[in-house]
VEXROVEX-687272 format. One line per field, with one value per residue (C-alpha): z, y, x; residue in one letter; residue number from 0. Coordinates in steps of 0.2 Angstrom, whole numbers. Each point is the difference from the previous one (the first is absolute). Layout:
# residues N
c3 = Z, ...
c2 = Y, ...
c1 = X, ...
resn = A, ...
resi = NUM, ...
***
This chain:
# residues 356
c3 = 680, -16, -16, -16, -18, -17, -13, -17, -15, -13, -1, 1, 8, 11, 18, 2, -2, 9, 17, 0, -1, 14, 8, -4, 10, 13, 5, -2, 13, 14, -4, -1, -18, -6, -17, -5, -18, 6, -16, -17, -17, -7, 12, -5, 2, 3, 17, -4, 6, -6, 8, -4, -10, 8, 15, -1, -6, 16, 12, -5, -5, 17, 9, 8, 10, -2, -8, -21, 3, 14, -12, -16, 8, -16, -19, -6, -17, -13, 8, 16, -7, -12, 20, 9, -12, 1, 17, 8, 12, 5, 17, -9, 10, 15, -4, -8, 20, 8, -11, 3, 20, -2, -10, 10, 18, 7, -15, -3, -18, -10, -20, -10, -18, -8, -17, -18, -1, 14, -3, -6, 11, 4, -7, 14, 13, 0, -8, 7, 10, 9, 4, 6, 14, 4, 4, 5, -11, -6, -18, -10, -19, -13, -16, -17, -6, -20, -3, 9, -2, 16, 8, -4, 5, 19, 0, -4, 13, 12, -4, 0, 19, 5, 14, 5, 6, 2, -13, 3, -16, -19, -4, -21, -9, -17, 2, -16, 7, -13, 0, 10, 14, 5, -4, 13, 14, -5, -4, -1, 19, 9, -13, 6, 20, -1, -6, 12, -8, 7, -11, 11, -14, -19, -8, -16, -13, -3, -15, 11, 10, -17, -2, 1, 1, -13, 10, 4, -21, 0, 11, -7, -20, 6, -6, 0, 4, -12, 9, 20, 3, 15, 1, -11, 1, -13, -2, -18, -14, -17, -15, -13, -19, -15, -1, 5, -1, 8, 12, 6, 1, 12, 10, 2, 5, 15, 19, 7, -13, -5, -18, -5, -16, -9, 2, -15, -2, 2, -7, 10, 15, -4, -2, 18, 8, -7, 13, 16, 8, -6, 15, -8, -18, 2, -17, -4, -12, 12, -16, 11, -7, -7, 12, -3, 6, 17, 4, -3, 12, 13, -1, 0, 15, -9, 1, -13, 1, -13, -1, -9, -3, -16, -1, 2, 15, 9, -2, 6, 18, 1, -1, 15, 12, -1, 7, 16, 15, 5, 14, -4, 14, -7, 0, -12, 12, 15, -14, 1, 18, 1, -11, 10, 15, -1, -8, 11, 16, 11, 16, -6, -4, 19, 8, -12, 3, 16, 16, 5
c2 = 446, 2, -11, 5, -11, 8, -6, 5, 1, -5, -9, 11, 14, 2, -5, -2, 18, 4, -10, 10, 16, -4, -8, 13, 15, -13, 1, 18, 1, -12, -15, -16, -8, -20, -6, -16, -6, -17, -9, 4, -6, 9, -5, -3, -13, 9, -6, -19, 2, 9, 19, 14, 12, 14, -5, 1, 15, 8, -7, 9, 18, -2, -6, -16, -13, -13, -18, 0, -15, 7, 17, -13, -17, -7, -1, -6, -3, -14, -14, 5, 7, -14, -8, 12, 0, -20, -3, 15, 11, -12, 9, 18, 8, -6, 4, 18, 4, -6, 10, 15, -2, -1, 18, 10, -4, 19, 8, 13, -1, -15, 1, -15, 1, -12, -10, 5, 6, 0, -18, -9, -18, -3, -17, -2, 9, 11, 17, 16, -2, -15, 7, 17, -13, -10, 15, 13, 11, 17, 1, 15, 0, 5, 4, 8, 14, -3, 6, -1, -17, 1, 3, -14, -12, 9, -4, -18, -2, 7, -13, -12, 6, 5, -14, -3, 12, 19, 11, 14, 8, 2, 6, 7, 0, 5, 13, 13, 20, 6, -3, -18, 8, 14, -13, -13, 15, 8, -14, -16, 0, 5, -15, -13, 6, -3, -19, -2, 4, 16, 5, 0, 6, 6, -2, 10, -9, 2, -6, -2, -15, -9, -11, -16, -7, -9, -15, -1, 2, -15, -10, 3, -4, -16, 10, -3, 15, 3, 14, 2, 16, 5, 4, 14, 7, 0, 12, -3, -12, 5, -16, 3, -1, -2, 17, 9, 18, -3, -12, 13, 14, -10, -3, 19, 5, -14, 2, -16, -12, -19, -5, -16, -6, -15, -7, 2, 18, 6, 17, 5, -9, 12, 16, -4, 0, 18, 7, 3, -4, -20, -10, -17, -10, -13, -11, -12, -17, -8, 7, 7, 16, 3, 1, 18, 4, -10, 12, 14, -1, -8, 12, 15, -12, -4, -17, -11, -14, -13, -6, -14, 8, 8, 20, 2, -14, 9, 18, -7, -7, 14, 15, -14, 5, 16, 0, -5, 9, -11, 1, 3, 8, 16, 19, -4, -11, 14, 13, -11, -4, 17, 5, -13, 6, 17, -3, -15, 8, -14, 11, -5, -16, 0, 6, -14, -17, -9, -2, -19
c1 = 465, -10, 0, -5, 0, 4, -10, -4, -14, 13, 15, 19, -8, 14, -4, 18, 3, -14, 5, 18, -8, -12, 15, 12, -14, -6, 19, 4, -16, 10, -10, 9, -7, 0, -2, -6, -5, -8, -2, 15, -2, 15, 16, 20, 8, 17, 6, -5, -18, -17, -1, -11, 8, -9, -2, 22, -1, -11, 7, 15, -8, -8, 15, -12, 9, -14, 4, -4, -9, -11, -2, -5, -4, -7, 6, -15, 6, 1, -3, -5, -14, -7, 3, -12, -11, -3, 3, -7, 11, 16, 2, 2, -9, 5, 19, -8, -6, 16, 11, -14, 1, 20, 2, -15, 7, 4, -4, -14, -6, 3, -3, -6, 0, -14, 2, 1, -19, -15, -8, 17, 0, -19, 3, 14, -7, 15, -9, 1, -16, 7, 16, -8, -10, 14, 11, -13, 4, -10, 2, 6, -5, 12, -7, 7, -9, -2, -16, -16, -1, 13, -16, -10, 13, 0, -18, 5, 13, -9, -19, 12, 9, -18, -2, 20, 12, 0, 4, 10, -1, 7, 16, -3, 18, 6, -13, 5, 0, -14, -19, 3, 7, -13, -15, 10, -1, -16, -13, 8, 7, -16, -10, 14, 0, -19, 2, 14, 15, 8, 10, 16, 15, -1, 19, 4, 5, 19, 8, 18, -10, 3, 14, 9, 17, 11, 0, -18, -1, 14, -10, -18, 8, 8, 13, 19, 12, 14, 11, 4, -8, -8, -20, -7, -17, -11, -16, -2, 0, 3, 0, 12, -6, 10, 0, 16, -6, -16, 6, 13, -11, -9, 17, 2, -17, -1, 5, 7, -5, 5, 0, -9, 5, 6, 18, 4, -1, 17, -3, -14, 10, 14, -10, -8, 15, 3, -13, 6, -20, 0, -1, 0, -1, -14, 6, -14, 1, 13, 11, 17, 6, 18, 16, 3, -20, 5, 15, -7, -11, 9, 10, -14, -8, -13, -9, -4, -13, -4, -18, -7, -16, -3, 0, -20, -3, 14, -4, -20, 12, 10, -15, -8, 14, -2, -19, 4, 13, 14, 10, 18, 7, 10, -3, -15, -9, 3, -9, -14, -1, -2, -11, -12, 2, -4, -16, -9, -8, 9, -9, -16, 4, 7, -16, -11, 12, -7, 12, 1
resn = M, R, S, V, L, I, V, S, T, E, E, H, S, G, K, S, L, L, A, L, G, L, G, R, A, L, E, A, R, D, L, S, V, A, Y, M, K, P, I, S, V, E, V, S, Y, A, S, G, E, P, L, D, R, D, A, M, A, I, R, T, E, L, K, L, E, D, S, L, R, D, M, A, P, I, P, L, E, G, P, F, L, R, E, A, I, E, A, G, D, R, G, F, R, Q, R, I, A, Q, S, F, S, R, I, A, K, G, R, D, V, V, L, V, E, G, R, G, V, L, G, T, G, M, S, S, G, L, S, D, L, D, L, A, D, L, L, E, C, D, V, L, L, L, T, R, Y, D, S, E, E, A, V, D, R, V, L, S, A, L, R, L, L, E, Q, G, P, A, V, L, G, V, I, L, K, G, V, T, L, D, R, S, Y, S, L, I, E, E, V, L, S, S, F, L, A, D, H, G, A, E, V, L, G, I, I, P, H, D, P, N, L, R, Y, V, S, T, D, E, I, A, R, R, L, G, G, R, A, L, T, H, T, A, P, R, I, V, R, H, F, V, V, G, T, S, G, I, E, S, S, S, R, S, F, R, R, T, P, E, F, A, V, I, T, G, G, D, Q, T, E, L, H, L, A, A, L, D, V, P, E, L, R, C, L, V, L, T, G, D, Q, R, P, S, R, D, V, V, D, R, A, E, A, A, G, V, P, V, I, L, A, G, Q, N, T, L, A, T, A, N, L, C, S, G, L, L, E, R, F, W, V, L, P, G, E, A, L, E, Y, A, I, E, H, V, R, L, N, I, D, V, D, R, I, L, E, K, A, R, D, R
resi = 0, 1, 2, 3, 4, 5, 6, 7, 8, 9, 10, 11, 12, 13, 14, 15, 16, 17, 18, 19, 20, 21, 22, 23, 24, 25, 26, 27, 28, 29, 30, 31, 32, 33, 34, 35, 36, 37, 38, 39, 40, 41, 42, 43, 44, 45, 46, 47, 48, 49, 50, 51, 52, 53, 54, 55, 56, 57, 58, 59, 60, 61, 62, 63, 64, 65, 66, 67, 68, 69, 70, 71, 72, 73, 74, 75, 76, 77, 78, 79, 80, 81, 82, 83, 84, 85, 86, 87, 88, 89, 90, 91, 92, 93, 94, 95, 96, 97, 98, 99, 100, 101, 102, 103, 104, 105, 106, 107, 108, 109, 110, 111, 112, 113, 114, 115, 116, 117, 118, 119, 120, 121, 122, 123, 124, 125, 126, 127, 128, 129, 130, 131, 132, 133, 134, 135, 136, 137, 138, 139, 140, 141, 142, 143, 144, 145, 146, 147, 148, 149, 150, 151, 152, 153, 154, 155, 156, 157, 158, 159, 160, 161, 162, 163, 164, 165, 166, 167, 168, 169, 170, 171, 172, 173, 174, 175, 176, 177, 178, 179, 180, 181, 182, 183, 184, 185, 186, 187, 188, 189, 190, 191, 192, 193, 194, 195, 196, 197, 198, 199, 200, 201, 202, 203, 204, 205, 206, 207, 208, 209, 210, 211, 212, 213, 214, 215, 216, 217, 218, 219, 220, 221, 222, 223, 224, 225, 226, 227, 228, 229, 230, 231, 232, 233, 234, 235, 236, 237, 238, 239, 240, 241, 242, 243, 244, 245, 246, 247, 248, 249, 250, 251, 252, 253, 254, 255, 256, 257, 258, 259, 260, 261, 262, 263, 264, 265, 266, 267, 268, 269, 270, 271, 272, 273, 274, 275, 276, 277, 278, 279, 280, 281, 282, 283, 284, 285, 286, 287, 288, 289, 290, 291, 292, 293, 294, 295, 296, 297, 298, 299, 300, 301, 302, 303, 304, 305, 306, 307, 308, 309, 310, 311, 312, 313, 314, 315, 316, 317, 318, 319, 320, 321, 322, 323, 324, 325, 326, 327, 328, 329, 330, 331, 332, 333, 334, 335, 336, 337, 338, 339, 340, 341, 342, 343, 344, 345, 346, 347, 348, 349, 350, 351, 352, 353, 354, 355
***
């Protein structure tokens, strides 16, 4: 059995998506796979108990039968986090080890998703380094390639890991198909390999991977849905100004967009609803729109979300939602999984991972 801990040098880099892509690729090689996210900080209480949302989605996508409590045993948020820091382990390590033992039984590969950023959890003894030691995992680094500074982040991670677990290598994601891609292939790959981080995947930047669901928008804003419509996928946000003509031009040239504007801007609401690419109205200032706007949105299947923040604050929050990948079952997720799977060297990862 091989166990691989996926860690990241920055927040929201796509560890769950990498686990899915790697899991699918391993299954295609007739290998049995298990997935574990030992520590969760974003959970859903839809079932009445805290359950990791990504683990729920991955369990479905990989058709796993393990208990969600074993796949994501520690919902470390709020008071749990404070107690862990103040009182220490609280038996978390034992619970994680026992869950790992159950899901690993009879499996060829266990994919373990690490904390938000490498180094998180040092104060409570629950960092990625601690997890790798506890579960005897090899480490796979994931880094967003936003500039050559990404190399510095990889080297910093290697310094942190140098006395710890074996590092299989690094996967670089979000690489633009220009000079950056050729620079990595021709120069940086050999440089990183010489420093202990073989490049095991180069995942090109793809704008189709930037999206968020309207349900997630409402949840993150603490907003209220004023319509009873199915969730939609949003890929762009447009801030509606007071100028109808300029706003309408922005609406017409933007695909799969949501409008962010004040709840009292009825003309803007109606202008947006005339554009087929509209996916959502996000209305700010806790000001309810007119009944005509709500009725037209309902008929068009366009969610209307009422947010309490002002327009600027709402726009900033919504912009941040597109900086991470959301594991949402559907065609977009299938596309994303395939995009990752085709751009990682699965055979080399298997070759380097230790068999226990």
